[in-house]
Each structure stands twice: as structure tokens, then as C-alpha cells.
C-alpha positions as CSV (number, residue, x, y, z in Angstrom):
1,V,87.4,89.6,122.5
2,I,87.5,85.8,122.9
3,N,85.6,83.6,120.6
4,S,83.8,81.0,122.7
5,T,83.4,78.5,119.9
6,D,85.6,75.4,120.0
7,E,88.9,75.5,118.0
8,Q,91.8,73.2,117.6
9,C,94.8,74.5,119.4
10,S,97.8,74.6,117.1
11,V,100.2,74.1,120.0
12,C,98.9,70.9,121.6
13,G,96.4,69.7,119.0
14,E,93.5,69.6,121.5
15,T,90.2,71.4,121.1
16,H,89.8,74.5,123.3
17,R,87.4,77.4,123.5
18,F,90.3,79.7,124.4
19,L,92.1,81.0,121.3
20,D,95.8,80.2,121.4
21,R,96.6,83.1,119.1
22,I,96.7,85.5,122.0
23,F,99.9,83.8,123.3
24,N,101.9,84.8,120.2
25,Y,104.3,81.9,120.7
26,T,107.5,81.5,118.6
27,N,108.0,78.1,117.1
28,R,110.4,77.2,119.9
29,Q,108.0,78.3,122.6
30,R,105.4,76.1,120.9
31,E,107.9,73.2,121.3
32,L,108.1,74.1,125.0
33,R,104.3,74.1,125.3
34,R,104.2,70.6,123.7
35,A,107.0,69.5,126.1
36,V,104.9,70.3,129.2
37,N,102.2,68.1,127.9
38,T,104.5,65.1,128.1
39,H,107.1,65.9,130.8
40,R,106.8,67.3,134.3
41,Y,110.3,68.9,134.6
42,V,111.1,71.0,131.6
43,L,114.2,73.3,131.1
44,Y,113.8,76.0,128.4
45,G,116.4,78.2,126.8
46,G,120.1,77.6,127.4
47,C,121.1,80.8,125.6
48,R,120.5,84.6,125.7
49,G,117.5,86.0,123.9
50,G,115.6,82.8,123.3
51,G,112.3,84.3,124.7
52,K,112.6,82.5,128.0
53,S,110.8,85.0,130.3
54,Y,108.0,85.6,127.9
55,G,107.4,81.9,127.3
56,L,107.3,81.3,131.0
57,R,104.6,83.8,131.9
58,W,102.3,83.0,128.9
59,I,102.6,79.3,129.4
60,A,101.5,79.9,133.0
61,I,98.3,81.4,131.6
62,D,97.9,78.7,129.0
63,L,98.2,75.9,131.5
64,L,95.8,77.6,134.0
65,V,93.1,78.1,131.3
66,N,93.5,75.4,128.7
67,Q,95.0,72.5,130.5
68,W,93.7,72.7,134.0
69,F,90.4,74.7,133.8
70,L,89.0,73.7,130.3
71,G,90.8,70.3,130.3
72,L,90.3,69.1,133.9
73,G,87.6,71.4,135.2
74,V,89.9,72.7,138.0
75,R,89.2,76.3,139.0
76,N,91.4,78.7,141.1
77,A,94.7,76.8,140.5
78,R,97.9,78.7,141.2
79,F,101.0,78.9,139.1
80,G,104.1,80.4,140.8
81,I,106.7,82.3,138.9
82,F,109.9,82.7,140.9
83,C,113.0,84.9,140.5
84,E,116.1,85.0,142.8
85,D,115.1,88.4,144.4
86,Y,112.4,91.0,144.1
87,P,114.2,93.5,141.9
88,A,114.8,90.7,139.3
89,L,111.1,89.6,139.7
90,E,109.9,93.2,139.0
91,D,112.3,93.7,136.1
92,R,112.0,90.4,134.2
93,Q,108.4,89.5,134.9
94,I,105.9,91.8,136.8
95,S,106.7,95.0,134.8
96,K,106.3,93.0,131.5
97,C,103.1,91.2,132.6
98,R,101.4,94.5,133.6
99,V,101.8,95.6,129.9
100,E,101.2,92.3,128.2
101,F,98.2,90.8,130.2
102,P,95.0,92.4,128.8
103,E,92.4,93.8,131.2
104,W,89.7,91.5,130.0
105,L,91.8,88.5,131.0
106,G,91.9,89.2,134.7
107,S,92.9,91.7,137.4
108,W,95.9,92.4,139.6
109,R,95.9,92.0,143.4
110,K,99.2,93.2,144.6
111,N,101.7,91.0,142.9
112,D,99.3,88.3,141.8
113,F,97.4,88.2,138.6
114,R,93.9,86.5,139.0
115,L,92.1,85.3,135.8
116,D,88.4,86.2,135.5
117,K,85.9,83.5,136.5
118,E,85.2,83.0,132.8
119,F,88.7,81.6,132.4
120,G,88.8,79.5,135.6
121,G,89.9,82.0,138.2
122,G,93.4,80.7,138.3
123,V,96.2,82.8,139.7
124,V,99.7,83.6,138.5
125,C,101.7,84.2,141.7
126,F,104.9,86.2,141.4
127,R,107.4,85.3,144.2
128,N,111.1,85.9,145.0
129,L,113.5,83.3,146.4
130,D,115.3,85.4,149.1
131,D,114.1,82.9,151.7
132,P,112.7,79.8,150.0
133,S,111.9,78.1,153.3
134,K,108.8,80.4,153.5
135,Y,107.3,78.3,150.6
136,M,107.6,75.0,152.3
137,S,103.8,74.9,153.2
138,A,102.7,76.6,149.9
139,E,100.9,74.7,147.1
140,F,101.2,75.3,143.4
141,S,99.8,73.4,140.4
142,G,102.8,74.7,138.4
143,I,106.1,76.4,139.2
144,G,108.4,78.3,136.8
145,V,111.8,79.7,137.8
146,D,113.2,82.5,135.7
147,E,117.0,82.1,135.5
148,L,117.2,78.8,137.3
149,T,121.0,78.7,137.4
150,K,121.1,81.6,139.7
151,N,119.9,79.2,142.4
152,D,121.3,76.3,144.4
153,E,120.0,72.8,143.9
154,S,118.3,73.0,147.3
155,I,115.9,75.6,145.8
156,F,114.8,73.0,143.3
157,E,114.2,70.5,146.0
158,I,112.2,72.9,148.2
159,L,110.0,74.0,145.3
160,R,109.3,70.5,144.2
161,G,107.8,69.9,147.6
162,S,105.2,72.5,146.8
163,L,104.1,71.0,143.6
164,R,100.6,69.7,144.6
165,W,97.1,70.7,143.8
166,P,93.7,69.0,144.3
167,G,92.4,67.5,141.0
168,I,95.8,67.9,139.1
169,E,97.8,64.8,139.0
170,R,100.5,66.1,136.7
171,T,101.9,69.3,138.2
172,I,104.5,71.1,136.2
173,F,108.0,72.5,136.9
174,I,109.6,74.8,134.2
175,G,113.1,76.3,134.5
176,A,114.1,79.1,132.1
177,T,117.8,79.9,132.1
178,N,121.1,80.9,130.6
179,P,124.3,78.9,131.2
180,G,126.6,80.0,134.0
181,E,126.0,81.2,137.5
182,K,126.2,79.1,140.7
183,G,123.6,76.6,139.6
184,H,125.2,75.8,136.3
185,L,126.5,72.4,137.3
186,W,123.4,70.9,138.8
187,V,121.1,72.2,136.1
188,K,123.5,70.8,133.4
189,R,123.8,67.5,135.3
190,L,120.0,66.9,135.3
191,W,118.8,68.3,132.0
192,M,121.8,68.0,129.7
193,D,123.9,65.1,131.1
194,E,120.8,63.3,132.4
195,R,122.5,62.2,135.6
196,F,120.0,61.8,138.4
197,P,120.4,61.2,142.1
198,K,118.7,58.1,143.4
199,E,115.6,59.9,144.5
200,L,115.0,61.2,140.9
201,Q,116.0,58.1,138.9
202,A,112.4,56.9,138.7
203,K,111.4,60.3,137.3
204,A,114.2,60.5,134.7
205,H,111.8,60.1,131.8
206,E,109.9,63.2,133.1
207,F,112.8,65.6,132.4
208,K,113.1,67.4,129.1
209,Y,115.4,70.1,127.7
210,V,114.1,72.5,125.0
211,K,117.0,74.5,123.6
212,A,116.1,77.9,122.3
213,L,118.8,79.9,120.5
214,P,118.6,83.7,120.0
215,T,118.2,83.0,116.3
216,D,115.0,81.1,117.1
217,N,113.4,84.2,118.4
218,P,112.1,86.3,115.4
219,H,111.6,89.3,117.8
220,N,115.4,89.7,118.2
221,A,116.8,92.5,116.1
222,D,119.6,91.6,113.7
223,S,121.8,94.0,115.6
224,Y,121.4,92.0,118.8
225,I,122.5,88.8,117.1
226,E,125.5,90.6,115.7
227,E,126.4,91.9,119.2
228,L,126.4,88.3,120.4
229,K,128.5,87.1,117.5
230,A,131.1,89.8,118.4
231,L,131.5,88.7,122.0
232,P,134.7,87.0,123.2
233,D,134.8,83.3,122.2
234,K,133.8,81.8,125.6
235,R,130.7,84.1,126.0
236,R,129.8,83.8,122.4
237,R,129.8,80.0,122.6
238,A,127.6,80.1,125.8
239,W,125.2,82.9,125.0
240,L,124.8,82.5,121.2
241,E,125.4,78.8,120.6
242,G,124.1,77.4,123.9
243,D,127.4,75.7,124.8
244,W,127.1,74.6,128.4
245,T,130.7,73.4,128.6
246,V,131.9,77.0,128.9
247,F,131.0,79.9,131.2
248,E,132.7,82.8,133.0
249,G,135.3,81.8,135.6
250,Q,136.1,78.5,133.9
251,V,139.7,77.4,134.6
252,F,140.1,74.9,131.7
253,E,139.1,77.0,128.7
254,E,140.7,74.4,126.4
255,W,137.9,71.9,127.0
256,R,135.8,70.9,124.0
257,N,133.6,67.8,124.2
258,E,134.2,67.0,120.6
259,L,138.0,66.8,121.3
260,H,138.3,65.6,124.9
261,V,135.5,63.0,124.9
262,L,135.9,59.6,123.2
263,E,132.8,57.9,122.0
264,E,134.6,54.6,121.7
265,F,138.1,53.6,122.7
266,E,139.9,50.2,122.8
267,V,143.0,50.3,125.0
268,P,146.0,49.0,123.0
269,P,147.6,45.9,124.6
270,N,150.9,47.6,125.2
271,W,149.4,50.5,127.2
272,E,150.0,50.8,131.0
273,W,147.1,50.8,133.5
274,G,146.7,52.7,136.7
275,A,144.3,54.7,138.8
276,G,144.0,57.9,140.7
277,L,141.9,58.5,143.9
278,D,140.4,61.7,145.1
279,F,138.8,60.5,148.4
280,G,135.8,62.3,149.8
281,Y,133.1,61.5,152.3
282,R,130.5,64.3,152.4
283,A,131.8,65.6,149.0
284,N,132.0,63.1,146.2
285,G,135.0,60.8,146.1
286,V,136.3,59.7,142.7
287,L,138.4,56.7,141.5
288,S,139.7,57.4,138.0
289,I,140.8,54.3,136.0
290,I,143.5,55.4,133.6
291,A,145.4,53.9,130.6
292,S,148.5,55.6,129.2
293,G,150.6,54.9,126.1
294,S,153.2,56.2,123.7
295,E,153.8,59.9,123.2
296,N,152.4,60.6,126.7
297,R,148.8,59.8,125.6
298,V,146.4,59.3,128.5
299,V,142.8,58.1,128.5
300,V,140.6,58.1,131.6
301,V,138.8,54.8,130.7
302,D,136.3,54.6,133.6
303,E,135.3,56.1,136.9
304,F,133.8,55.2,140.2
305,V,132.0,58.0,142.0
306,F,131.0,57.5,145.7
307,K,129.7,59.6,148.6
308,E,129.3,59.0,152.3
309,L,131.2,55.8,152.3
310,Y,133.8,55.1,155.0
311,A,137.3,54.5,153.7
312,E,137.2,50.7,153.9
313,E,133.8,50.4,152.2
314,A,134.9,52.8,149.5
315,G,138.0,50.7,149.0
316,Y,135.9,47.5,148.7
317,Q,133.5,49.1,146.2
318,S,136.5,50.5,144.2
319,G,138.0,47.0,144.2
320,L,134.9,45.5,142.8
321,K,135.0,48.1,140.0
322,L,138.7,47.4,139.3
323,R,138.2,43.7,138.9
324,A,136.7,44.3,135.5
325,Y,140.1,45.7,134.3
326,P,143.6,44.2,133.7
327,Q,145.7,43.9,136.8
328,F,147.9,46.8,137.7
329,S,150.1,47.7,140.7
330,W,149.2,51.2,141.9
331,V,146.5,53.7,142.8
332,C,147.7,57.2,143.4
333,A,146.1,59.0,146.4
334,D,146.5,62.4,148.2
335,E,148.9,62.4,151.1
336,A,146.1,63.5,153.4
337,M,144.8,60.0,153.4
338,F,148.0,58.8,155.0
339,W,148.0,61.3,157.9
340,Q,147.7,59.7,161.4
341,T,144.9,61.7,163.0
342,G,144.1,59.4,165.9
343,Q,144.8,56.0,167.4
344,G,143.2,53.9,164.6
345,P,144.4,53.1,161.1
346,T,144.7,55.9,158.6
347,Q,142.2,56.4,155.8
348,A,144.8,55.0,153.4
349,E,145.1,51.8,155.5
350,Q,141.4,51.4,155.7
351,F,141.0,51.9,152.0
352,Q,143.7,49.4,151.3
353,T,142.0,46.9,153.6
354,G,138.8,47.3,151.5
355,L,140.8,46.9,148.2
356,N,142.4,43.7,149.5
357,R,139.1,42.3,150.6
358,A,137.6,42.8,147.1
359,M,140.7,41.8,145.1
360,G,142.9,39.6,147.3
361,R,146.5,39.2,146.1
362,F,145.6,41.1,142.9
363,A,144.8,44.3,144.7
364,P,146.9,47.4,143.7
365,V,148.8,49.3,146.3
366,L,147.8,52.8,147.4
367,V,150.7,55.2,146.6
368,K,151.1,58.6,148.4
369,I,151.3,61.7,146.2
370,T,153.1,64.4,148.2
371,H,152.6,68.1,147.9
372,G,155.9,70.0,147.5
373,K,156.3,73.7,147.6
374,G,154.7,75.2,144.5
375,S,153.3,71.8,143.4
376,R,149.8,73.0,142.8
377,P,150.6,75.6,140.1
378,A,152.9,73.0,138.5
379,R,150.2,70.3,138.5
380,L,147.7,72.9,137.1
381,E,150.1,73.8,134.3
382,L,150.7,70.1,133.5
383,F,146.9,69.6,133.3
384,H,146.6,72.5,130.9
385,R,149.3,71.1,128.7
386,Y,147.7,67.7,128.5
387,L,144.3,69.3,127.6
388,A,145.8,71.6,125.0
389,W,145.2,71.2,121.3
390,K,145.9,73.3,118.2
391,Q,144.1,73.9,114.9
392,V,145.8,73.8,111.5
393,N,143.7,75.4,108.7
394,G,140.6,75.2,110.8
395,K,141.0,71.6,111.8
396,V,142.7,69.7,114.6
397,P,145.1,67.1,113.1
398,E,145.9,63.9,114.9
399,W,149.3,65.2,116.1
400,N,147.7,68.2,117.7
401,Q,144.9,66.4,119.5
402,P,144.8,66.7,123.4
403,R,147.1,64.2,125.1
404,L,144.5,63.7,127.9
405,R,141.0,62.4,126.9
406,F,138.1,60.8,128.5
407,H,135.8,57.9,127.6
408,K,132.2,59.0,127.3
409,R,131.3,56.7,130.3
410,C,133.3,59.0,132.6
411,R,130.3,61.4,133.0
412,Y,131.4,62.9,136.3
413,H,134.8,64.0,134.9
414,I,133.1,65.3,131.8
415,E,130.7,67.3,133.8
416,T,133.0,68.7,136.5
417,I,136.3,69.4,134.7
418,P,135.0,72.0,132.3
419,A,133.2,73.8,135.1
420,L,136.0,74.0,137.6
421,P,136.3,77.7,138.8
């Protein structure tokens, strides 16, 4: 069945004895295959019907045979394909593989598919994530997670610890997923927004997103595409167009990056400056630097995001950030910072001490924002009104633009506000 003569692979351009035509890749899946040649952490899909699950299982075979066995001479490598639970694993992967993987390619041993010795003896291991801690001592040359956003970020961290195999320097992680679910934010942060925690910043160049629309998959029936087009606006944008700024449960449905995010903005000299503080220690704390002008126009010009900083140090670091901006007199903060919870100074007093240390007599004053009865719904309604916009003849004229917008450098605001549940 397999021609043993050398041929040039149309996917990666290298010469292999294993014919790439059995993979039956779409053009977008070929792009995914090329991406794993150059990047270690690849996200594929981002929409419904892009051929994610198929691409994941066949690229596992491709890597085991072409890249690791024929390319590096490594036999018996293991590629793990993971789903959130066993029913999903059986439905999306195992049942399909039992039909698609030919008998001459290898054999099944329970839920593992082992390639014949002729093809390197590698194994595709099918695993569920009901208890990811059981994989802490496991080793895989490659890992693929089907529907990555169904998992917390901790799953990604645990599985990364299992990416190791003798003789394979470049192990591979592939995530295949739709937008939405509980992991939406962290997946978007890493692969779309390219915002990395300190421990991953040195690996930032290893991340790659390959977007696959349902229209990129020639195996989708026209009727399926029409069904996606007929969905309500929010789901249509997410599942058909791959818009990661919307998903089910979103509070601020008004959000559009093209309307609310400013590529460039120069604050007019007559605008007023100020700041808002959402203090946090274990959760992120955020200082929002704001400019406001005529007609109730507000622009969040910059941000300072901090975590696990005590109040005085957070105040000091915030003050260093504020020194780059014109002097202003106030920083609004939640009333909880002013509560006296012990014998020492309040969080507000400690934060103010840090501000004063960084800015001296130019330091703004922390101002308490109190919570009156029914104030939360009122604030929520106000936020909706400031994000609101209106089309006229298919366009949004200047007078119907949102009153609240964000400079593109405010990446934390841009990431979190559209996703607030």
C-alpha cells in the first residue's frame, strides 16, 4: 500500500518514504503541519467546522512517522491526544480513528494505536483529563488537546511538564478549539493577544495561531455553512467568523475591537486626566489611566496591571507609571480599601504612602468610591451606555461612536472586558 521510494512531502517540503497523500489534509491543515515544523505551541481552529479533530489525529501520525522516526530515527515515541472526559474522547477521537486508521498502519491495544515497526512503532495515546495529576510522571513527544478551551490554564501547565522524550529536542503541543468555555480567556491571552506570563516570555516566539474557518474545510456541506450563517449574531460571529471577542454569557455584547480600541490617540490639551484603581493581591490589580473631554468622551490611555504586591509597593509602582503622564489630583478606589480591618494602616493609606514615595508632592490623592443601595446595576447600566454605538446605513458615524474607548496598549482591559460573564 505504501510506496517505499523517496518522495518530496508537499506539506513540509522534505523528502520522505511515507506518502503524505494518505493524510488527506485540507489547505488549512497543511498550514497547521507547517506551523509545527517551526513552532512548539500551536493553536488550530478558532471556529466550528474547521477540521480540528481530524487534523489533530492525523498530524499525530505524521509527526510520529515522518518527523520523529524517518527524520530523527526515534522509534516508539508517544503522542498523547487528550479530551476533557472519556465520553468526549470516545465521541470526537477514538470512534473516528477506528474507522480512519487503516489496518496496515498499525493495531489497537485498548485505547492506544501502535504503529507497525515498519513505521517506527510510535503510539497515539488517547487520554481524558478528568484527573490531570495522573499524568505528572508521564512522558510524551507530542501532546494534542481537543477543545482546549474546555480546560483551565492549569491543565496546560501540567501537560507541558510531560513534554519530554529521549532523542527529540523539539516536543510539540497542539491545541484544537472553538472560542468560548471556561478556558476562553487564557487561550485568547496566549495565542491571540500574545500576552505571556514571565515564565513563558522567553518562549513567546514558539507560539503560533492557525485560524481555520468552516469555509476553509471543503468537506463541510453548504447546508452546514448556511446553518452557521443563520445563527444569532453573537454565535455566528464566534463560530463562523472566528471572533474571539464574543461568546455565550458575555455581559458587554456591544464590544467591537474595531470600535472600542484606538490604534493611535493623542490626548487634547484641554482634556482632564484621572485614574481608577481596582486593587487586588492574589487576583490581578489594575490601575487605569484615564483622559476625558467634551461630550462625555472618555479614553483609557494606559494601564498598570500588578499581582501579589502589597498595597504600599503597588502604590509605589503605580506612582512610577503615573510620572510619565500630566499631573492630576485624584485616583478613584473602591471603599473596601479604606476599611479598618486591624490595628495598622488601611490598604488605602498604605497605597497612598507608596504613591507619595514615588511622586512626592505631585502624588494624586486616593478618593473613596462608596457603594450605595442599587449602585451596582446603575454602574453597569452606565458602562453599557458608554460602550454603546449605533449604525446608520451600515456604518457608525462619528456622532454615534462609543463614548468610552481604549488605547491599544491597554491589553488587559481589551482582553477582559469583552469576556466578563
